[in-house]
Structures are given as structure tokens and as C-alpha cells.
PAFIBA-149759 format. One line per 4 residues: number of its first residue (from 1); for each residue x negated, z negated, y negated of N, C-alpha, C. Coordinates in Angstrom, 2 decimals. Layout:
<sites>
NUM) X/Z/Y/X/Z/Y/X/Z/Y  ...
</sites>
This chain:
<sites>
1) 32.79/-176.22/60.63/32.79/-177.40/59.80/32.58/-177.02/58.30  33.44/-177.66/57.45/33.38/-177.35/55.97/32.53/-178.57/55.38  31.80/-178.22/54.25/30.98/-179.31/53.75/30.77/-178.89/52.23  30.90/-180.03/51.46/30.74/-179.88/49.98/30.19/-181.09/49.41
5) 29.25/-181.09/48.44/28.70/-182.24/47.86/28.98/-182.20/46.26  29.43/-183.25/45.70/29.61/-183.46/44.31/28.59/-184.43/43.79  27.92/-184.22/42.71/27.08/-185.25/42.06/27.55/-185.45/40.69  27.45/-186.74/40.27/27.81/-186.99/38.89/27.09/-188.29/38.40
9) 26.96/-188.27/37.07/26.33/-189.33/36.43/27.38/-190.49/36.44  26.87/-191.72/36.84/27.86/-192.86/36.99/28.55/-193.32/35.85  29.66/-192.85/35.58/30.53/-193.35/34.59/32.00/-193.43/35.18  32.78/-194.36/34.72/34.21/-194.45/35.19/35.03/-193.18/35.10
13) 34.86/-192.49/34.02/35.49/-191.25/33.67/35.12/-190.01/34.76  33.75/-190.05/35.07/33.35/-189.11/36.14/33.85/-189.56/37.45  33.95/-190.79/37.69/34.55/-191.26/39.02/35.94/-190.79/39.12  36.75/-190.77/38.05/38.04/-190.30/38.13/38.13/-188.86/38.47
17) 37.23/-188.04/37.85/37.22/-186.59/38.15/36.79/-186.26/39.49  35.92/-187.06/40.12/35.30/-186.93/41.42/36.41/-187.23/42.40  37.18/-188.30/42.24/38.32/-188.59/43.16/39.36/-187.50/43.11  39.63/-187.09/41.90/40.68/-185.91/41.90/40.18/-184.74/42.51
21) 38.88/-184.45/42.46/38.36/-183.28/43.05/38.40/-183.50/44.69  38.16/-184.65/45.16/38.13/-184.90/46.62/39.53/-184.64/47.13  40.50/-185.13/46.41/42.01/-184.95/46.88/42.37/-183.55/46.84  41.93/-182.76/45.89/42.15/-181.30/45.73/41.51/-180.59/47.02
25) 40.19/-180.96/47.22/39.48/-180.35/48.38/40.19/-180.76/49.65  40.56/-181.87/49.94/41.25/-182.38/51.13/42.55/-181.55/51.31  43.32/-181.49/50.23/44.60/-180.71/50.22/44.35/-179.22/50.58  43.35/-178.64/50.08/43.17/-177.29/50.43/42.56/-177.11/51.98
29) 41.85/-178.03/52.33/41.40/-177.85/53.70/42.61/-178.17/54.72  43.47/-179.08/54.22/44.58/-179.29/55.20/45.37/-177.94/55.35  45.45/-177.26/54.26/46.37/-176.07/54.40/45.54/-174.97/55.31  44.17/-174.94/55.22/43.39/-173.91/55.98/43.45/-174.27/57.31
33) 43.50/-175.51/57.78/43.47/-175.95/59.15/44.82/-176.10/59.80  45.91/-175.85/58.91/47.28/-176.01/59.40/47.49/-177.29/60.08  47.34/-178.32/59.25/47.37/-179.77/59.86/49.01/-180.11/59.98  49.70/-179.57/60.89/51.00/-179.79/61.08/51.31/-181.16/61.60
37) 50.35/-181.87/62.32/50.52/-183.20/62.82/50.55/-184.30/61.78  50.32/-184.07/60.55/50.45/-185.12/59.57/51.87/-185.11/59.03  52.50/-186.23/59.22/53.82/-186.40/58.82/53.99/-186.40/57.24  53.09/-187.16/56.61/53.23/-187.24/55.08/51.94/-186.93/54.48
41) 51.77/-185.61/54.16/50.53/-185.13/53.50/50.18/-185.84/52.20  51.22/-186.17/51.44/50.90/-186.84/50.18/50.27/-188.29/50.49  50.77/-188.90/51.31/50.28/-190.39/51.66/48.91/-190.21/52.18  48.59/-189.26/53.11/47.35/-189.01/53.68/46.20/-188.59/52.61
45) 46.67/-187.75/51.62/45.83/-187.45/50.57/45.58/-188.62/49.50  46.67/-189.42/49.28/46.52/-190.54/48.43/45.55/-191.66/49.07  45.60/-191.82/50.37/44.64/-192.79/50.97/43.20/-192.32/50.99  42.89/-191.04/51.10/41.63/-190.46/50.95/41.13/-190.67/49.46
49) 41.94/-190.30/48.59/41.69/-190.40/47.08/41.42/-191.92/46.74  42.26/-192.90/47.18/42.06/-194.24/46.88/40.71/-194.77/47.43  40.45/-194.45/48.73/39.25/-195.04/49.33/37.99/-194.37/48.56  38.05/-193.14/48.27/36.89/-192.51/47.61/36.61/-193.12/46.25
53) 37.88/-193.33/45.51/37.82/-193.88/44.26/37.15/-195.29/44.29  37.54/-196.01/45.26/36.90/-197.41/45.32/35.42/-197.30/45.61  35.04/-196.41/46.51/33.48/-196.27/46.73/32.74/-195.85/45.57  33.46/-194.87/44.72/32.70/-194.37/43.63/32.77/-195.42/42.44
57) 33.87/-196.29/42.30/33.85/-197.23/41.23/32.81/-198.33/41.56  32.67/-198.74/42.84/31.62/-199.67/43.29/30.14/-199.24/42.88  29.98/-197.86/43.16/28.75/-197.43/42.77/28.42/-197.34/41.22  29.55/-197.18/40.55/29.26/-197.14/39.11/29.29/-198.63/38.62
61) 30.09/-199.47/38.98/30.15/-200.90/38.39/28.93/-201.63/38.79  28.37/-201.40/40.02/27.27/-202.30/40.48/25.86/-201.56/40.17  25.92/-200.44/39.52/24.68/-199.80/39.18/23.97/-200.40/37.91  22.76/-200.10/37.71/22.14/-200.57/36.49/22.49/-199.80/35.31
65) 22.47/-200.38/34.11/22.86/-199.85/32.87/21.88/-198.82/32.30  20.58/-199.24/32.49/19.45/-198.40/32.05/19.27/-197.27/33.07  18.99/-196.19/32.58/18.73/-194.94/33.43/19.81/-194.39/34.18  21.14/-194.55/33.70/22.23/-194.15/34.38/22.09/-192.59/34.66
69) 21.56/-191.91/33.89/21.46/-190.31/34.14/20.67/-190.17/35.29  19.65/-190.92/35.61/18.80/-190.67/36.80/19.45/-191.08/38.11  20.25/-192.07/38.00/20.94/-192.67/39.27/22.22/-192.05/39.41  22.26/-190.84/40.03/23.46/-190.12/40.12/24.20/-190.66/41.30
73) 25.49/-190.51/41.32/26.35/-190.78/42.46/26.63/-189.43/43.13  26.58/-189.54/44.51/26.87/-188.21/45.26/28.02/-188.44/46.13  28.88/-187.53/46.24/30.18/-187.56/47.18/29.93/-186.31/47.99  29.74/-186.58/49.29/29.56/-185.58/50.29/30.84/-185.51/51.09
77) 31.50/-184.46/51.18/32.78/-184.24/51.73/32.73/-183.28/52.86  33.16/-183.64/54.14/32.99/-182.78/55.33/34.32/-182.97/56.10  34.69/-181.74/56.57/35.84/-181.67/57.57/35.28/-181.25/58.86  35.24/-182.07/59.82/34.68/-181.78/61.19/35.68/-181.99/62.20
81) 36.14/-180.97/62.87/37.26/-180.98/63.89/38.41/-181.72/63.32  38.77/-182.96/63.93/40.10/-183.51/63.43/39.78/-184.65/62.42  38.65/-184.71/61.69/38.28/-185.82/60.90/37.91/-185.18/59.54  38.20/-185.95/58.38/37.76/-185.88/57.14/36.59/-186.91/57.02
85) 35.45/-186.57/56.49/34.30/-187.52/56.42/33.91/-187.43/54.95  33.88/-188.62/54.27/33.45/-188.66/52.92/32.29/-189.68/52.94  31.11/-189.27/52.35/30.08/-190.12/52.19/29.77/-190.24/50.67  29.73/-191.50/50.23/29.46/-191.74/48.71/28.03/-192.36/48.77
89) 27.13/-191.92/48.07/25.82/-192.48/47.99/25.40/-192.79/46.52  24.55/-193.81/46.32/24.02/-194.19/45.04/22.57/-194.64/45.23  21.92/-194.80/44.10/20.55/-195.32/44.04/20.59/-196.71/43.68  21.63/-197.49/43.73/21.65/-198.89/43.44/20.93/-199.76/44.43
93) 20.82/-201.01/44.16/20.27/-202.02/45.07/21.19/-202.10/46.30  20.68/-202.52/47.45/21.28/-202.84/48.58/22.42/-203.99/48.30  23.53/-204.03/49.08/24.59/-204.81/48.89/25.11/-205.35/50.27  25.90/-206.36/50.09/26.63/-207.09/51.18/27.86/-206.23/51.78
97) 27.74/-205.66/52.99/28.83/-204.84/53.44/29.53/-205.59/54.58  29.54/-206.92/54.60/30.11/-207.56/55.65/31.55/-207.39/55.60  32.20/-207.62/56.72/33.73/-207.38/56.92/34.50/-208.74/56.61  34.43/-209.12/55.32/35.13/-210.20/54.92/36.35/-209.92/54.04
101) 37.40/-210.52/54.07/38.50/-210.21/53.31/38.42/-210.92/51.91  39.01/-210.37/50.89/38.98/-211.01/49.56/39.78/-212.28/49.64  39.47/-213.18/48.82/40.24/-214.49/48.74/41.60/-214.06/47.95  42.55/-213.74/48.59/43.77/-213.29/48.14/44.44/-214.49/47.30
105) 44.30/-215.76/47.87/44.97/-216.95/47.09/44.41/-217.07/45.65  43.07/-216.83/45.47/42.65/-217.16/44.14/42.83/-215.96/43.12  43.31/-214.80/43.67/43.56/-213.61/42.89/42.35/-213.23/42.14  41.25/-212.88/42.71/40.11/-212.45/41.81/40.24/-211.09/41.19
109) 39.52/-210.85/40.13/39.76/-209.56/39.43/39.04/-208.40/40.18  38.22/-208.72/40.97/37.49/-207.63/41.72/37.20/-208.26/43.18  36.55/-207.37/43.92/36.18/-207.79/45.33/37.15/-207.08/46.34  38.13/-206.32/45.96/38.90/-205.68/46.92/38.46/-204.22/47.45
113) 37.51/-203.72/46.85/36.99/-202.35/47.09/36.83/-202.07/48.67  35.99/-202.92/49.23/35.62/-202.60/50.70/36.86/-202.86/51.60  37.68/-203.79/51.18/38.88/-204.11/51.93/39.77/-202.87/51.84  40.00/-202.30/50.69/40.87/-201.16/50.52/40.35/-199.92/51.31
117) 39.03/-199.75/51.15/38.43/-198.65/52.02/38.69/-198.80/53.45  38.49/-199.95/53.90/38.75/-200.12/55.38/40.22/-199.97/55.77  41.03/-200.34/54.84/42.56/-200.28/55.17/43.07/-198.86/55.15  42.45/-198.05/54.29/42.87/-196.67/54.06/42.18/-195.74/55.09
121) 41.07/-196.02/55.57/40.34/-195.02/56.31/40.26/-195.50/57.79  39.99/-194.73/58.78/39.83/-195.09/60.18/38.58/-195.71/60.51  37.50/-195.32/59.86/36.23/-195.98/59.98/35.58/-195.91/58.72  34.69/-197.12/58.34/33.92/-197.26/57.27/32.59/-197.78/57.61
125) 31.52/-197.21/57.29/30.25/-197.67/57.63/29.27/-197.64/56.51  28.16/-198.42/56.53/27.18/-198.51/55.39/25.79/-198.37/56.10  24.96/-197.58/55.32/23.54/-197.50/55.72/22.66/-197.33/54.41  21.55/-197.74/54.63/20.54/-197.54/53.43/19.45/-196.61/53.99
129) 19.28/-195.44/53.11/18.46/-194.41/53.54/17.68/-193.90/52.31  16.42/-193.79/52.41/15.57/-193.26/51.28/15.93/-193.77/49.95  16.03/-195.12/49.83/16.34/-195.79/48.59/17.77/-195.64/48.14  18.68/-195.18/49.02/20.10/-194.93/48.46/20.99/-195.69/49.44
133) 22.22/-196.13/48.90/23.30/-196.77/49.63/24.13/-195.66/50.05  24.55/-195.63/51.25/25.41/-194.59/51.72/26.72/-195.15/52.40  27.85/-195.07/51.77/29.06/-195.58/52.50/29.75/-194.21/53.05  30.00/-194.32/54.31/30.66/-193.13/55.02/32.03/-193.60/55.41
137) 33.07/-192.79/55.14/34.32/-193.18/55.50/34.98/-191.95/56.27  35.66/-192.30/57.43/36.29/-191.16/58.15/37.79/-191.43/58.22  38.46/-190.33/58.21/40.03/-190.33/58.22/40.33/-189.29/59.24  41.06/-189.73/60.31/41.49/-188.88/61.44/42.76/-188.04/60.98
141) 42.72/-186.72/60.97/43.82/-185.93/60.56/44.97/-186.11/61.43  44.73/-186.41/62.67/46.02/-186.54/63.53/46.72/-187.88/63.33  46.11/-188.80/62.61/46.74/-190.14/62.37/47.46/-190.20/61.13  47.17/-189.11/60.24/47.83/-188.88/59.01/47.94/-190.25/58.10
145) 49.29/-190.23/57.58/49.60/-191.36/56.76/50.02/-192.64/57.49  49.73/-192.90/58.60/50.06/-194.15/59.32/49.43/-195.34/58.84
</sites>
């Protein structure tokens, strides 16, 4: 099992860097495990990058303005057997993680993040632990860009 953790001060710029890093890490791991079962490596990596970016953006956008330096965002990246597991945690207040779809008819400016994460990844879960929100996303290597 491979495991890596990134921590960053919650800014949108840092979110961008973290998601780029996760894509690079996933690409490197795909090479080391010789994931020949993935038809479209680029689509697979883009889905991981998009889902991670959404989770990180939510952590930044819904965080408090004061004390941003103290409330770091953490991205834990694991490769275990045939799964990539990415856990994004933050010190923000708890939030609604219900499985509701955005109101597509009204075209809201936000509210698509959880929906996108669930569409890109095979499994998305939420838990609250030690005062932190943890969103865990899993992507099966064998299912690739489907």
C-alpha cells in the first residue's frame, strides 16, 4: 500500500496546487502498478483530479475567514490493491452530506461539488472525527474512465 499526505493553508491557489499534485501522484502510481486494465488513463486521472478539486474547494469556500492558517486542509492519498483512496479533511463546521442532486433547472452558481464527486468516483463517504470533516473518495482502478 502506498500512502501520502499533503497539508495546505486553505486558499483557492493552494487547492489548485494540491489537485495537480494528486493527479501527478495518481499517474505515477498507475505506472508503478502497471494498470493496463484502464482504457483511458487521462480520463481516469481527470476524474480523480476533478473530484479532489471539488472536495478541496468545498473545504476552502466553507471555511472561516479568521484563522485560516490554523485550519489546514489535508489530502490523504492511498493506493490499496485496486483502489485509489483520497481523503480530504478540514477543521470547518459539520455540513449536510445528504445525497441530493443540485437543482439543475434553476442553474445555481454553486452546490454541484458533492454531486460531481459522486459521479466521478465509485464511492464517496463523510465522517466527522476529532473536530474535522473527512470526505473519503474511492476510485477503482479496474473501472478506469467508465
